[in-house]
N, C-alpha and C positions, 0 to 999 in steps of 0.2 A: 220385304222392302218394296213398297209400292212404286210402280213406274212413274207416278205423278210427282214424286218427291224430287226437288231440285238436286242436282248432282252434289252440291256442297253439303246438303243434309245427308245424302247417302254416304259421302266420305266420312262425315263425323260419326256415323253409325257402322262403318265398314268392319270394325273389329268384331261386332256381333255376327255379321255375315261370315267372317272367317272362322269364328267359333262353330257356326252351324255346319260349314263344309269341311271342317278340320279332318274328319276320318278319311276323306277321299282326296284331300288337298294335294298330297305328294303325287298320288297316282294321276290325278288330272293334269298336274304340271307336266309330267312326262308325256302324257297322251297329247295334250293340246300343243305342246312345243315340239313334238316328234323327238323328244329326248334332248333337244338343244339346250334347254335351260341348265342342265347339269354341265354341259360343255362350257356355256357362258360363265357359269360360276367358277369353273376351273381357270378360265382366262382371267376373270376378275381377281382371283387370288394372286396372280402374277404381279399386280400393280401395287401390292403392299410396299410400304417403305422398307428399304434395306437397312434394318436396324436389329441389333440383338435384343432378345427378351421383349418382343413386341407385346404391348398391352392393347387389346382391341375391344371396342364397343360396337356391337351390331344392333342397330335400331330396327324395329318392326321385324324382328328376327324370325317370326313364324315358327316353323318346325326345325330350324337350326341348320338348314342345308349349307349356308355360307360358312358358318363357324366350323362345321364338320370338315368341309373341304379345306379351309384355311389351316386347321390344326393337323390334318392328315398330310398336307403337301408343303407346309412351310415350317422348317425346323426352328425358325426364329420366333414363332408364336409361343408365348409363355402363359398368357392369361387372357381369357375372353369372357365378356359379359354380353348376354343377349337380353334385350327388353322388348316387350310387346304388350298390348292391351288385351289380346286374345289369349286368355289363360289356357283354353283347351289346345291351342296350337303349341303353347309352351310345354304342356304335359307331354305331347308327342316328342317335342325336341329333347326333353329330359330323358325320355326312354332311349332315343337314338344315341344321345351322348353317352349314356350308361353302357349301352351295348358295345360302343367303341372304346370303353374304358377311359373316357376323357372327362369324367365328372370332377376330377381333381383340378382340372385346368379351366373348365368352362362352367359358368353358373348363369341362371336365368332369373329375371325379375320382371314383375308386372310393371310396365311403365309407359308413359306417353312421350313420343319423340319430340313433341313441342316443349316439353319441360324435362330436360335431362337432369337427373338428380345428383350428378357428380359435379365437383368443383371445376373451375377453370384448369386447363392444362393437365388433364388426367390421363389421356390416351394417346398412343402413338398413331392409331388409325381409328377413325369413326366411319362406320360403313352402314349402308342400307341397300337392300336389293329388292326390286319390284315392290317398293313400299312408299316411296315419297310421293307418288302421284295420288295416293290415298289420303294424304294429309290435307287438312283444311287450310293450312297456311304453310306451304313449302318453304317460303323465305324464312319464316321463324325457325323451322326445323334446321335449315342450313346454318342460320346464325348460332343455334344451339350446338350444332356439330362443330362449328368453328371455335366456339368458346371452350368446349370440352376437349378439343385436340391440343396436344402439346405444341409448343413452338417447334417448327421443323416437322411436325406431324402432318398427316394427310387425311382428307376425306375421300371416300370412294363411294360412288353411287352407280348401281346397275339398274337401268329402267328401260321399259319398252319405249320405242319411238316409231317413227314412220319413215319409210324409204323415200329418198329424194327422187329416185328414178320413177317417172309416172307409171310405167308398166308394172314394176314391182309394187309400187304403192297401191295401185288399183287391185292387184291380186291379194295383197295383204289385207287391205281394208275390207274387201269382200269376205275374206275368211273370218275376220274379226266380227263383222256385223251379222253374218249368217251361219258360219260354221261353228264358231266358239260357243254361242249361247245354246245351240241345238245339242252339240256334243256334251256340254256341261249339264244340260237338262236330262239327257238320256242316261248319263252315268251317275248323276247325283240327285236328280229331281229338283235342282235349284236353277231354274232358268234365269230368274232375275239377278242372281249373283253373277252369272257369267255375262249377262247383258250389261251389268254395271262395269265389269272388267273391260268390255269393249268401249263403252262410253268414256271411261276414265282414261284410257289410252289415247283416244282421238282428241280429248279435251286438253291434254297435258302438254306443257312446253317441252321442247326437245331440241337437240343440236345447239346452235348458236344461242337460241333464246334461253335455254337452261344454263349454258355457260355464263351468260350475263347475270342470271340469278345467283350463281355461285360467286361471281366477282363482287356483286353488290353485297353479298353476305360477308365479305372480307377475305375470301380465298385468293391466292395468287397462283400464277402458272397453271391456270385452269385449262384442261384439255378434254376433248371428247374423242372416244374411240368407238366408232360404229361397228356393229357386229351383224354379219349376214345382210349386207346391203342397207343397214340401218333399221332393221326390225327391232333391235335392242341397241343400247349404247352404254358404255362405261364412261363415267365422268370422274375426273380426279382434280383435286385442288390442294394447294399447300397452305399451311399456316406459317407465316414468316414474321 
């Protein structure tokens, strides 16, 4: 992925990049986040709606970390669907789900979050973690999430953000710009993929700006829950 490409073009082709780095994806997530990404996903699972027999759609599901954590920690979860354009990521997810004997509850489909293939009011929760900033049209994805959620259902989004505190922000941005691409290159050989990661985080709306996007897409009671000084944020919205 050439550096000269506009970020929007890189986003449209990002699923190919994720296919390329899929063998080391989980490992790099643990290394680059110092293991925090797993903790954040566990916190994320706590915000699911309190309903029996939860039916969950996870967009840009990758290697299925979110669905695994949800089904291991939430007894109300009964059916899960994970979709992604990166088929090699899904292959890893299928193996992980099979190892945990969850293949009867979770299935995977190749799919684009901009065009959810399910009818209106299909899911109790529609989720996406560390994926919406890779979408060429996040507002369209949010509208699709709203459409696919049941009335009374919830959208949950976990995404990187930037700390408000100027000191923490400086430290974090420095790490993103210089640490992440170098570590990614050393461990995977894909410098451009991890440079894209940094650029996509700095470019993306977060906090109040992202909450407004959710409200504009039709969600009510939108809330942001910052994690670790705002390095990442959980967003939730209700369909009423």
